[in-house]
OpenMM code with the backbone's topology and positions (N, CA, C; nanometers):
from openmm import Vec3, app, unit

residues = "UNK UNK UNK UNK UNK UNK UNK UNK UNK UNK UNK UNK UNK UNK UNK UNK UNK UNK UNK UNK UNK UNK UNK UNK UNK UNK UNK UNK UNK UNK UNK UNK UNK UNK UNK UNK UNK UNK UNK UNK UNK UNK UNK UNK UNK UNK UNK UNK UNK UNK UNK UNK UNK UNK UNK UNK UNK UNK UNK UNK UNK UNK UNK UNK UNK UNK UNK UNK UNK UNK UNK UNK UNK UNK UNK UNK UNK UNK UNK UNK UNK UNK UNK UNK UNK UNK UNK UNK UNK UNK UNK UNK UNK UNK UNK UNK UNK UNK UNK UNK UNK UNK UNK UNK UNK UNK UNK UNK UNK UNK UNK UNK UNK UNK UNK UNK UNK UNK UNK UNK UNK UNK UNK UNK UNK UNK UNK UNK UNK UNK UNK UNK UNK UNK UNK UNK UNK UNK UNK UNK UNK UNK UNK UNK UNK UNK UNK UNK UNK UNK UNK UNK UNK UNK UNK UNK UNK UNK UNK UNK UNK UNK UNK UNK UNK UNK UNK UNK UNK UNK".split()
positions = [
    Vec3(0.1157, -0.0890, 0.0273),
    Vec3(0.0710, -0.0212, 0.0090),
    Vec3(0.0622, 0.1075, 0.0068),
    Vec3(0.0242, 0.2717, -0.0908),
    Vec3(0.1306, 0.3554, -0.0952),
    Vec3(0.0978, 0.4160, 0.0131),
    Vec3(0.1925, 0.5402, 0.1078),
    Vec3(0.1980, 0.6012, 0.1862),
    Vec3(0.1208, 0.7523, 0.1509),
    Vec3(0.0891, 0.7821, 0.2056),
    Vec3(-0.0057, 0.9451, 0.1322),
    Vec3(0.0558, 0.9928, 0.0564),
    Vec3(0.2379, 1.0661, 0.1489),
    Vec3(0.2892, 1.1280, 0.1397),
    Vec3(0.3844, 1.1468, -0.0157),
    Vec3(0.4355, 0.9936, -0.0043),
    Vec3(0.5086, 0.9294, -0.0829),
    Vec3(0.4946, 0.9896, -0.2581),
    Vec3(0.4125, 1.0246, -0.3220),
    Vec3(0.2975, 1.1072, -0.4539),
    Vec3(0.3987, 1.2035, -0.4893),
    Vec3(0.3877, 1.2664, -0.3401),
    Vec3(0.4305, 1.4071, -0.3507),
    Vec3(0.5786, 1.4354, -0.3222),
    Vec3(0.6501, 1.3300, -0.2944),
    Vec3(0.7610, 1.3429, -0.2417),
    Vec3(0.8426, 1.2895, -0.3742),
    Vec3(0.7750, 1.2033, -0.4330),
    Vec3(0.8132, 1.1460, -0.5752),
    Vec3(0.7613, 1.2574, -0.7194),
    Vec3(0.7405, 1.3609, -0.6522),
    Vec3(0.6803, 1.4574, -0.7837),
    Vec3(0.8051, 1.5790, -0.7687),
    Vec3(0.8130, 1.5605, -0.6002),
    Vec3(0.9253, 1.6895, -0.5700),
    Vec3(1.0812, 1.6536, -0.6145),
    Vec3(1.1067, 1.5249, -0.6472),
    Vec3(1.2143, 1.4592, -0.6833),
    Vec3(1.1770, 1.4571, -0.8313),
    Vec3(1.1184, 1.4481, -0.9036),
    Vec3(1.0949, 1.4255, -1.0031),
    Vec3(1.1161, 1.6492, -1.0654),
    Vec3(1.0348, 1.7031, -1.0339),
    Vec3(1.1041, 1.8356, -1.1120),
    Vec3(1.2276, 1.8744, -1.0078),
    Vec3(1.2678, 1.8131, -0.8976),
    Vec3(1.4540, 1.8833, -0.8613),
    Vec3(1.4841, 1.7710, -0.9505),
    Vec3(1.4601, 1.6698, -1.0400),
    Vec3(1.6124, 1.6116, -1.1135),
    Vec3(1.6159, 1.7172, -1.1953),
    Vec3(1.4956, 1.7500, -1.3350),
    Vec3(1.4606, 1.8176, -1.3316),
    Vec3(1.5163, 1.9225, -1.3969),
    Vec3(1.4693, 2.0179, -1.2901),
    Vec3(1.5594, 2.1804, -1.2610),
    Vec3(1.7118, 2.1604, -1.2835),
    Vec3(1.7655, 2.0256, -1.2438),
    Vec3(1.8897, 1.9649, -1.2594),
    Vec3(1.9795, 2.0019, -1.4007),
    Vec3(1.8945, 1.9471, -1.4481),
    Vec3(1.8954, 1.8534, -1.5745),
    Vec3(1.9025, 1.9944, -1.6466),
    Vec3(1.7959, 2.1090, -1.6321),
    Vec3(1.8116, 2.2242, -1.7452),
    Vec3(1.9296, 2.2911, -1.6739),
    Vec3(1.9596, 2.3095, -1.6004),
    Vec3(2.0852, 2.3764, -1.5776),
    Vec3(2.2628, 2.2793, -1.6054),
    Vec3(2.2385, 2.1798, -1.6020),
    Vec3(2.3734, 2.1254, -1.6535),
    Vec3(2.3501, 2.1474, -1.8012),
    Vec3(2.2151, 2.1486, -1.8789),
    Vec3(2.1840, 2.1467, -2.0356),
    Vec3(2.2207, 2.3569, -2.0318),
    Vec3(2.2197, 2.4271, -1.9732),
    Vec3(2.2172, 2.5465, -2.0268),
    Vec3(2.3351, 2.5707, -1.9403),
    Vec3(2.4488, 2.5270, -1.8837),
    Vec3(2.5866, 2.5640, -1.8561),
    Vec3(2.6522, 2.5294, -1.9796),
    Vec3(2.6298, 2.3805, -2.0303),
    Vec3(2.6422, 2.3500, -2.1635),
    Vec3(2.6433, 2.4262, -2.2996),
    Vec3(2.5338, 2.4318, -2.3082),
    Vec3(2.5364, 2.5683, -2.4011),
    Vec3(2.6287, 2.6740, -2.4092),
    Vec3(2.6049, 2.7234, -2.3040),
    Vec3(2.7285, 2.8381, -2.2212),
    Vec3(2.9159, 2.8209, -2.3087),
    Vec3(2.9246, 2.7009, -2.2723),
    Vec3(3.0170, 2.6366, -2.2829),
    Vec3(3.0792, 2.6274, -2.4334),
    Vec3(2.9225, 2.6063, -2.5168),
    Vec3(2.9572, 2.6119, -2.7081),
    Vec3(2.9812, 2.7187, -2.7518),
    Vec3(2.8666, 2.8143, -2.7045),
    Vec3(2.8734, 2.9198, -2.7036),
    Vec3(3.0314, 2.9886, -2.7568),
    Vec3(3.0657, 2.9625, -2.6292),
    Vec3(3.2322, 3.0264, -2.5922),
    Vec3(3.3349, 2.9477, -2.5009),
    Vec3(3.4142, 2.8969, -2.5940),
    Vec3(3.5243, 2.7628, -2.5250),
    Vec3(3.5339, 2.7866, -2.5493),
    Vec3(3.5931, 2.9648, -2.4684),
    Vec3(3.7822, 3.0294, -2.4581),
    Vec3(3.7075, 3.1096, -2.3166),
    Vec3(3.6440, 3.0938, -2.2298),
    Vec3(3.6595, 3.1537, -2.1395),
    Vec3(3.7222, 3.1861, -2.0421),
    Vec3(3.8180, 3.1823, -2.0134),
    Vec3(3.9536, 3.1425, -1.9835),
    Vec3(4.0804, 3.1678, -2.0238),
    Vec3(4.1037, 3.2356, -2.2035),
    Vec3(4.2396, 3.1593, -2.2711),
    Vec3(4.3415, 3.1864, -2.1383),
    Vec3(4.4695, 3.1748, -2.1522),
    Vec3(4.5685, 3.1521, -2.0958),
    Vec3(4.7164, 3.1373, -2.1841),
    Vec3(4.7977, 3.1819, -2.1990),
    Vec3(4.8736, 3.2475, -2.3298),
    Vec3(4.9548, 3.1338, -2.2452),
    Vec3(5.1116, 3.0840, -2.3118),
    Vec3(5.1704, 2.9922, -2.2661),
    Vec3(5.3153, 3.0902, -2.3356),
    Vec3(5.4180, 3.0422, -2.2574),
    Vec3(5.5499, 3.0775, -2.3818),
    Vec3(5.5949, 2.9917, -2.4795),
    Vec3(5.5656, 2.9904, -2.6208),
    Vec3(5.6133, 2.9274, -2.6978),
    Vec3(5.8049, 2.8749, -2.6632),
    Vec3(5.8458, 2.8142, -2.7546),
    Vec3(5.9800, 2.7575, -2.7752),
    Vec3(6.0962, 2.8480, -2.7821),
    Vec3(6.0345, 2.9753, -2.8333),
    Vec3(6.1564, 3.0687, -2.8694),
    Vec3(6.1072, 3.2205, -2.7679),
    Vec3(6.0335, 3.1771, -2.6993),
    Vec3(6.0261, 3.2988, -2.5344),
    Vec3(5.9027, 3.4014, -2.5960),
    Vec3(5.8580, 3.3704, -2.6996),
    Vec3(5.7263, 3.4346, -2.7086),
    Vec3(5.6076, 3.3894, -2.6787),
    Vec3(5.5618, 3.5015, -2.6384),
    Vec3(5.3676, 3.4062, -2.5394),
    Vec3(5.2532, 3.3813, -2.6442),
    Vec3(5.1798, 3.3131, -2.6731),
    Vec3(5.1318, 3.2691, -2.7779),
    Vec3(4.9909, 3.2237, -2.6734),
    Vec3(4.8394, 3.2622, -2.7580),
    Vec3(4.7651, 3.1470, -2.6687),
    Vec3(4.6511, 3.0595, -2.7992),
    Vec3(4.5915, 2.9787, -2.7503),
    Vec3(4.5371, 2.9356, -2.8713),
    Vec3(4.3995, 2.8703, -2.8465),
    Vec3(4.3025, 2.9123, -2.9175),
    Vec3(4.1484, 2.8859, -2.9233),
    Vec3(4.1287, 2.8118, -2.9398),
    Vec3(3.9819, 2.7317, -2.9376),
    Vec3(3.9102, 2.6635, -2.9590),
    Vec3(3.7902, 2.7103, -3.0356),
    Vec3(3.7555, 2.6551, -3.1070),
    Vec3(3.5981, 2.6527, -3.2215),
    Vec3(3.4690, 2.5971, -3.1133),
    Vec3(3.3838, 2.6861, -3.1738),
    Vec3(3.2362, 2.6343, -3.1414),
    Vec3(3.1921, 2.5732, -3.2082),
    Vec3(3.0248, 2.5123, -3.1754),
    Vec3(3.0185, 2.4189, -3.2515),
    Vec3(2.9745, 2.5102, -3.3527),
    Vec3(2.9002, 2.6264, -3.4427),
    Vec3(2.9407, 2.7045, -3.5318),
    Vec3(3.0757, 2.7187, -3.5860),
    Vec3(3.2093, 2.6671, -3.5501),
    Vec3(3.2699, 2.7060, -3.6141),
    Vec3(3.3339, 2.8054, -3.6335),
    Vec3(3.3337, 2.8665, -3.5098),
    Vec3(3.3519, 3.0407, -3.4777),
    Vec3(3.4350, 3.0565, -3.3710),
    Vec3(3.5453, 3.1000, -3.3974),
    Vec3(3.5873, 3.1282, -3.2401),
    Vec3(3.5711, 3.2355, -3.1854),
    Vec3(3.5180, 3.2004, -3.0278),
    Vec3(3.4592, 3.3197, -2.9749),
    Vec3(3.5801, 3.3048, -2.8614),
    Vec3(3.5768, 3.3972, -2.7820),
    Vec3(3.6874, 3.4369, -2.6052),
    Vec3(3.6534, 3.5456, -2.5789),
    Vec3(3.6564, 3.4789, -2.4486),
    Vec3(3.6801, 3.6273, -2.3530),
    Vec3(3.8211, 3.6781, -2.2948),
    Vec3(3.7732, 3.8800, -2.3529),
    Vec3(3.9393, 3.9018, -2.3505),
    Vec3(3.9150, 4.0422, -2.2506),
    Vec3(3.9852, 4.1161, -2.2988),
    Vec3(4.0114, 4.2223, -2.1983),
    Vec3(4.0083, 4.3794, -2.2803),
    Vec3(3.9382, 4.4686, -2.3013),
    Vec3(4.0036, 4.5708, -2.3218),
    Vec3(4.0366, 4.6785, -2.2599),
    Vec3(4.1111, 4.7631, -2.2300),
    Vec3(4.1975, 4.8562, -2.1377),
    Vec3(4.1545, 4.7802, -1.9828),
    Vec3(4.1891, 4.6362, -1.9737),
    Vec3(4.1560, 4.5811, -1.8520),
    Vec3(4.0105, 4.4715, -1.8365),
    Vec3(3.9024, 4.5562, -1.9343),
    Vec3(3.7435, 4.5535, -1.8845),
    Vec3(3.7020, 4.3647, -1.9615),
    Vec3(3.6703, 4.2764, -1.8998),
    Vec3(3.6469, 4.1928, -1.9291),
    Vec3(3.5523, 4.2025, -2.0665),
    Vec3(3.5723, 4.1180, -2.1730),
    Vec3(3.4536, 4.1424, -2.2579),
    Vec3(3.4782, 3.9677, -2.3206),
    Vec3(3.3902, 3.9937, -2.4296),
    Vec3(3.3643, 3.8400, -2.5178),
    Vec3(3.3618, 3.9350, -2.6452),
    Vec3(3.4721, 3.8173, -2.7296),
    Vec3(3.4758, 3.7995, -2.7919),
    Vec3(3.4539, 3.7571, -2.9506),
    Vec3(3.3991, 3.8283, -3.0976),
    Vec3(3.4040, 3.6474, -3.1916),
    Vec3(3.4943, 3.7674, -3.3041),
    Vec3(3.6083, 3.6303, -3.2863),
    Vec3(3.7470, 3.6267, -3.4183),
    Vec3(3.6974, 3.6756, -3.5295),
    Vec3(3.7322, 3.8566, -3.6193),
    Vec3(3.6431, 3.8073, -3.7242),
    Vec3(3.7187, 3.8536, -3.8237),
    Vec3(3.7798, 3.7807, -3.8904),
    Vec3(3.9010, 3.8589, -3.9736),
    Vec3(3.8409, 3.9586, -4.0960),
    Vec3(3.7050, 3.9680, -4.1053),
    Vec3(3.6133, 4.0614, -4.2651),
    Vec3(3.6237, 4.1980, -4.1970),
    Vec3(3.6532, 4.2276, -4.0390),
    Vec3(3.6329, 4.3299, -3.9729),
    Vec3(3.7300, 4.4159, -4.0209),
    Vec3(3.7698, 4.5587, -4.0373),
    Vec3(3.9114, 4.5966, -4.0302),
    Vec3(3.9298, 4.6053, -3.8657),
    Vec3(3.8462, 4.6420, -3.8137),
    Vec3(3.8645, 4.7116, -3.6894),
    Vec3(3.7937, 4.6345, -3.5153),
    Vec3(3.8310, 4.6556, -3.4269),
    Vec3(3.7510, 4.6056, -3.3256),
    Vec3(3.6441, 4.6908, -3.3235),
    Vec3(3.5055, 4.6222, -3.3247),
    Vec3(3.3975, 4.6642, -3.3166),
    Vec3(3.3050, 4.6486, -3.1858),
    Vec3(3.2832, 4.7203, -3.1001),
    Vec3(3.1693, 4.7560, -3.0336),
    Vec3(3.0889, 4.8282, -3.0049),
    Vec3(2.9439, 4.7904, -2.9813),
    Vec3(2.8130, 4.8168, -2.9470),
    Vec3(2.8149, 4.9382, -2.8770),
    Vec3(2.7508, 5.0366, -2.9000),
    Vec3(2.7567, 5.1756, -2.8545),
    Vec3(2.7611, 5.1826, -2.7232),
    Vec3(2.6481, 5.1204, -2.5976),
    Vec3(2.6514, 5.0221, -2.5156),
    Vec3(2.8220, 5.0239, -2.4432),
    Vec3(2.8241, 4.9136, -2.4971),
    Vec3(3.0021, 4.8805, -2.4516),
    Vec3(3.0647, 5.0018, -2.4651),
    Vec3(3.1115, 5.0507, -2.5244),
    Vec3(3.1971, 5.1988, -2.5232),
    Vec3(3.1403, 5.2708, -2.4090),
    Vec3(3.0110, 5.2984, -2.4284),
    Vec3(2.9680, 5.3913, -2.2836),
    Vec3(3.0333, 5.3159, -2.2104),
    Vec3(3.0067, 5.1889, -2.1691),
    Vec3(3.0426, 5.1616, -2.0475),
    Vec3(3.1698, 5.1095, -2.0183),
    Vec3(3.3057, 5.1258, -2.0475),
    Vec3(3.4321, 5.1038, -2.0854),
    Vec3(3.4664, 5.2643, -2.0871),
    Vec3(3.4026, 5.3805, -2.0855),
    Vec3(3.4414, 5.5087, -2.0733),
    Vec3(3.5120, 5.5572, -2.2007),
    Vec3(3.4893, 5.5241, -2.3286),
    Vec3(3.5677, 5.5266, -2.4182),
    Vec3(3.5895, 5.6826, -2.4490),
    Vec3(3.6198, 5.7291, -2.5377),
    Vec3(3.6372, 5.8667, -2.5764),
    Vec3(3.6415, 5.8646, -2.7397),
    Vec3(3.4635, 5.8712, -2.7943),
    Vec3(3.4381, 5.8285, -2.9104),
    Vec3(3.5051, 5.9534, -3.0497),
    Vec3(3.4917, 5.9650, -3.1273),
    Vec3(3.5518, 6.0437, -3.2130),
    Vec3(3.4260, 6.0162, -3.3134),
    Vec3(3.3069, 6.1611, -3.3389),
    Vec3(3.2200, 6.1047, -3.4641),
    Vec3(3.2829, 6.1422, -3.6113),
    Vec3(3.1759, 6.0837, -3.6765),
    Vec3(3.1660, 6.1615, -3.8557),
    Vec3(3.1912, 6.0410, -3.8902),
    Vec3(3.2305, 5.8885, -3.8207),
    Vec3(3.2844, 5.7854, -3.9352),
    Vec3(3.1449, 5.7249, -4.0511),
    Vec3(3.1242, 5.6904, -4.0655),
    Vec3(3.0392, 5.5870, -4.1594),
    Vec3(3.1016, 5.4253, -4.1587),
    Vec3(3.0344, 5.3544, -4.1567),
    Vec3(3.0766, 5.1904, -4.1881),
    Vec3(2.9830, 5.1303, -4.2783),
    Vec3(3.0332, 5.0216, -4.2719),
    Vec3(3.0140, 4.9499, -4.4500),
    Vec3(2.9395, 4.8139, -4.3102),
    Vec3(2.8489, 4.7498, -4.3255),
    Vec3(2.7577, 4.6798, -4.2876),
    Vec3(2.6833, 4.5637, -4.2996),
    Vec3(2.7022, 4.4460, -4.3314),
    Vec3(2.5848, 4.3963, -4.3878),
    Vec3(2.4682, 4.4554, -4.3858),
    Vec3(2.4208, 4.5405, -4.3406),
    Vec3(2.3186, 4.6338, -4.2967),
    Vec3(2.3018, 4.7084, -4.3633),
    Vec3(2.4016, 4.7621, -4.4771),
    Vec3(2.4224, 4.8467, -4.5259),
    Vec3(2.5040, 4.9866, -4.4436),
    Vec3(2.5020, 5.0759, -4.5021),
    Vec3(2.6065, 5.1990, -4.4193),
    Vec3(2.4945, 5.2932, -4.3144),
    Vec3(2.6298, 5.3079, -4.2371),
    Vec3(2.5906, 5.3450, -4.0498),
    Vec3(2.6405, 5.4264, -4.0447),
    Vec3(2.5828, 5.5276, -3.9735),
    Vec3(2.7058, 5.6031, -3.9214),
    Vec3(2.7625, 5.5908, -3.7988),
    Vec3(2.9133, 5.5963, -3.7857),
    Vec3(2.9801, 5.5354, -3.6299),
    Vec3(3.0706, 5.5975, -3.5787),
    Vec3(3.1508, 5.5804, -3.4644),
    Vec3(3.2082, 5.6277, -3.4066),
    Vec3(3.3443, 5.5706, -3.3979),
    Vec3(3.4325, 5.6505, -3.4010),
    Vec3(3.6128, 5.5608, -3.4190),
    Vec3(3.6705, 5.5844, -3.2704),
    Vec3(3.7197, 5.5026, -3.1892),
    Vec3(3.7704, 5.5495, -3.0637),
    Vec3(3.9264, 5.4185, -3.0614),
    Vec3(3.9928, 5.4940, -3.0234),
    Vec3(4.1583, 5.4077, -2.9576),
    Vec3(4.1424, 5.3031, -2.8067),
    Vec3(4.1263, 5.1932, -2.8282),
    Vec3(4.1690, 5.1258, -2.7044),
    Vec3(4.3204, 5.1470, -2.6771),
    Vec3(4.3602, 5.1374, -2.5404),
    Vec3(4.4590, 5.1469, -2.5172),
    Vec3(4.5790, 4.9798, -2.4750),
    Vec3(4.4562, 4.9035, -2.5187),
    Vec3(4.4745, 4.7413, -2.5182),
    Vec3(4.4023, 4.6997, -2.5305),
    Vec3(4.4613, 4.5783, -2.5879),
    Vec3(4.3157, 4.4453, -2.6048),
    Vec3(4.3928, 4.3445, -2.5964),
    Vec3(4.3471, 4.2831, -2.4894),
    Vec3(4.4065, 4.1490, -2.4323),
    Vec3(4.3514, 4.0240, -2.4348),
    Vec3(4.4096, 3.9374, -2.4998),
    Vec3(4.3398, 3.7822, -2.5042),
    Vec3(4.4314, 3.6690, -2.4860),
    Vec3(4.3971, 3.6454, -2.3588),
    Vec3(4.4928, 3.5267, -2.2944),
    Vec3(4.6186, 3.5185, -2.2413),
    Vec3(4.6682, 3.7119, -2.2332),
    Vec3(4.7376, 3.7572, -2.1704),
    Vec3(4.8633, 3.7962, -2.3373),
    Vec3(4.7748, 3.7467, -2.4913),
    Vec3(4.8554, 3.8281, -2.5813),
    Vec3(4.7382, 3.9516, -2.6203),
    Vec3(4.8786, 4.0503, -2.5800),
    Vec3(4.7950, 4.1764, -2.5867),
    Vec3(4.8443, 4.2919, -2.6774),
    Vec3(4.8011, 4.3579, -2.7602),
    Vec3(4.8142, 4.4651, -2.8318),
    Vec3(4.7334, 4.6088, -2.7910),
    Vec3(4.8498, 4.6737, -2.8051),
    Vec3(4.8157, 4.8671, -2.7793),
    Vec3(4.7683, 4.9687, -2.8744),
    Vec3(4.7352, 5.0302, -2.8450),
    Vec3(4.6707, 5.1451, -2.8930),
    Vec3(4.6043, 5.1048, -3.0416),
    Vec3(4.5094, 4.9624, -2.9908),
    Vec3(4.4282, 4.9440, -3.0920),
    Vec3(4.2799, 5.0104, -3.1564),
    Vec3(4.2546, 5.0048, -3.3188),
    Vec3(4.1450, 5.1000, -3.3416),
    Vec3(4.0423, 5.0508, -3.3446),
    Vec3(3.9224, 5.1265, -3.2863),
    Vec3(3.8034, 5.0591, -3.2422),
    Vec3(3.6874, 5.1207, -3.3495),
    Vec3(3.5951, 5.0698, -3.4162),
    Vec3(3.4640, 5.0677, -3.4406),
    Vec3(3.3820, 5.1256, -3.3737),
    Vec3(3.2519, 5.2181, -3.2962),
    Vec3(3.1782, 5.1801, -3.2062),
    Vec3(3.0316, 5.1949, -3.2802),
    Vec3(2.9659, 5.1070, -3.3276),
    Vec3(2.7568, 5.1314, -3.3715),
    Vec3(2.7092, 5.1414, -3.3053),
    Vec3(2.6048, 5.1913, -3.3653),
    Vec3(2.5234, 5.2625, -3.2973),
    Vec3(2.3865, 5.1264, -3.2711),
    Vec3(2.3973, 5.0364, -3.3624),
    Vec3(2.2756, 4.9629, -3.4217),
    Vec3(2.3773, 4.8298, -3.3953),
    Vec3(2.4608, 4.8010, -3.3149),
    Vec3(2.4961, 4.6842, -3.2982),
    Vec3(2.4879, 4.5857, -3.1367),
    Vec3(2.4267, 4.5114, -3.1461),
    Vec3(2.3142, 4.4440, -3.0330),
    Vec3(2.4000, 4.3760, -2.9469),
    Vec3(2.3747, 4.3562, -2.8068),
    Vec3(2.4249, 4.2636, -2.7145),
    Vec3(2.5224, 4.3119, -2.6800),
    Vec3(2.6363, 4.2432, -2.5809),
    Vec3(2.7607, 4.2833, -2.4963),
    Vec3(2.8969, 4.2342, -2.5399),
    Vec3(2.8773, 4.1340, -2.6531),
    Vec3(3.0120, 4.0949, -2.7733),
    Vec3(3.0858, 4.1840, -2.8785),
    Vec3(3.1856, 4.1518, -2.8904),
    Vec3(3.2450, 4.2958, -2.9713),
    Vec3(3.3400, 4.1540, -3.0767),
    Vec3(3.3419, 4.2403, -3.1763),
    Vec3(3.4223, 4.1938, -3.2626),
    Vec3(3.5963, 4.2283, -3.3072),
    Vec3(3.6149, 4.0914, -3.2660),
    Vec3(3.8080, 4.1113, -3.2638),
    Vec3(3.8413, 4.0498, -3.4130),
    Vec3(3.8723, 4.2411, -3.4926),
    Vec3(3.9284, 4.2645, -3.6234),
    Vec3(4.0665, 4.2578, -3.6302),
    Vec3(4.0908, 4.2887, -3.7368),
    Vec3(4.2191, 4.3190, -3.8162),
    Vec3(4.3034, 4.4254, -3.7328),
    Vec3(4.2620, 4.5170, -3.6787),
    Vec3(4.3157, 4.6050, -3.6166),
    Vec3(4.4054, 4.5530, -3.5196),
    Vec3(4.3224, 4.4440, -3.4095),
    Vec3(4.4165, 4.3764, -3.3047),
    Vec3(4.4422, 4.2670, -3.4003),
    Vec3(4.4659, 4.1635, -3.5159),
    Vec3(4.4817, 4.0597, -3.6189),
    Vec3(4.6097, 4.1314, -3.6413),
    Vec3(4.6154, 4.1967, -3.7088),
    Vec3(4.7782, 4.2782, -3.7764),
    Vec3(4.8795, 4.2886, -3.6623),
    Vec3(4.8391, 4.2442, -3.5660),
    Vec3(4.9328, 4.2693, -3.4498),
    Vec3(5.0295, 4.1010, -3.4120),
    Vec3(4.9357, 4.0069, -3.4772),
    Vec3(4.9611, 3.8815, -3.4573),
    Vec3(5.0029, 3.7993, -3.5867),
    Vec3(5.0754, 3.6678, -3.5244),
    Vec3(5.0254, 3.5822, -3.6059),
    Vec3(4.9778, 3.4479, -3.5867),
    Vec3(4.8895, 3.4506, -3.7031),
    Vec3(4.7766, 3.3977, -3.6664),
    Vec3(4.8282, 3.2512, -3.7196),
    Vec3(4.8170, 3.1021, -3.6771),
    Vec3(4.7368, 2.9541, -3.7584),
    Vec3(4.6276, 2.9317, -3.7214),
    Vec3(4.6319, 2.8624, -3.8197),
    Vec3(4.4947, 2.7532, -3.7866),
    Vec3(4.4695, 2.6361, -3.8203),
    Vec3(4.3944, 2.5567, -3.7600),
    Vec3(4.4967, 2.4229, -3.8084),
    Vec3(4.3978, 2.3332, -3.6991),
    Vec3(4.2884, 2.2490, -3.7366),
    Vec3(4.2283, 2.1287, -3.6619),
    Vec3(4.1530, 2.2207, -3.5593),
    Vec3(4.0414, 2.3413, -3.6256),
    Vec3(3.9718, 2.3339, -3.4676),
    Vec3(4.0264, 2.4898, -3.3929),
    Vec3(4.1548, 2.4766, -3.4472),
    Vec3(4.2276, 2.5906, -3.3237),
    Vec3(4.2857, 2.6916, -3.3966),
    Vec3(4.3343, 2.8210, -3.2909),
    Vec3(4.3673, 2.9570, -3.3383),
    Vec3(4.4955, 2.9721, -3.2732),
    Vec3(4.5969, 3.0157, -3.3196),
    Vec3(4.6983, 2.9925, -3.2423),
    Vec3(4.7025, 3.1678, -3.2686),
    Vec3(4.7365, 3.2170, -3.1714),
    Vec3(4.7910, 3.3537, -3.1662),
    Vec3(4.9212, 3.4524, -3.0975),
    Vec3(4.9700, 3.4931, -3.1916),
    Vec3(5.1005, 3.5037, -3.0625),
    Vec3(5.1576, 3.6550, -3.1553),
    Vec3(5.2403, 3.7647, -3.0947),
    Vec3(5.2587, 3.8938, -3.1360),
    Vec3(5.3801, 3.8203, -3.2414),
    Vec3(5.2992, 3.9418, -3.3384),
    Vec3(5.3963, 3.9193, -3.4384),
    Vec3(5.5522, 4.0015, -3.4048),
    Vec3(5.6598, 3.9171, -3.4462),
    Vec3(5.7781, 3.9916, -3.3804),
    Vec3(5.8981, 3.9904, -3.5039),
    Vec3(5.9319, 4.1559, -3.5155),
    Vec3(5.9931, 4.1629, -3.6266),
    Vec3(6.1573, 4.0848, -3.6732),
    Vec3(6.1769, 4.0338, -3.7014),
    Vec3(6.2676, 3.9751, -3.7335),
    Vec3(6.4319, 4.0720, -3.7389),
] * unit.nanometer
topology = app.Topology()
chain = topology.addChain("A")
for resn in residues:
    res = topology.addResidue(resn, chain)
    for name in ("N", "CA", "C"):
        topology.addAtom(name, app.Element.getBySymbol(name[0]), res)
């Protein structure tokens, strides 16, 4: 014979199990979106620091880095000339914006601002005085890590990995 409260406890256990499953699934989805939440550079055989990034499930390189010491998530975009930032992110970072620029985007031409970033850091691989474009219609908190940063780097792509290291003049 069933005890009167056992059905309630069974239902409560099922709800708790479902809640735990949802939390685990959501944490995995976050990792797939950004598989590089805490990148760390190591010294290459020649003593130059380098960082290796993993692709996410969409074959994109998403990484958490820093602009002027503040954490930010980047999507690596070799088709972007500059580091591209949403206006709200630029405001949060306290950037000095210079008006008058026009940017060509997938949605046509838009007015934008330029700014200079003192430093852009990906896992300890740093570039200084990096040009940024600030876009008023760019949604979210993610920035595009474009060629203004990447031109200071040696970049290798192989096997779902991207290796970045500062370019050292021979």
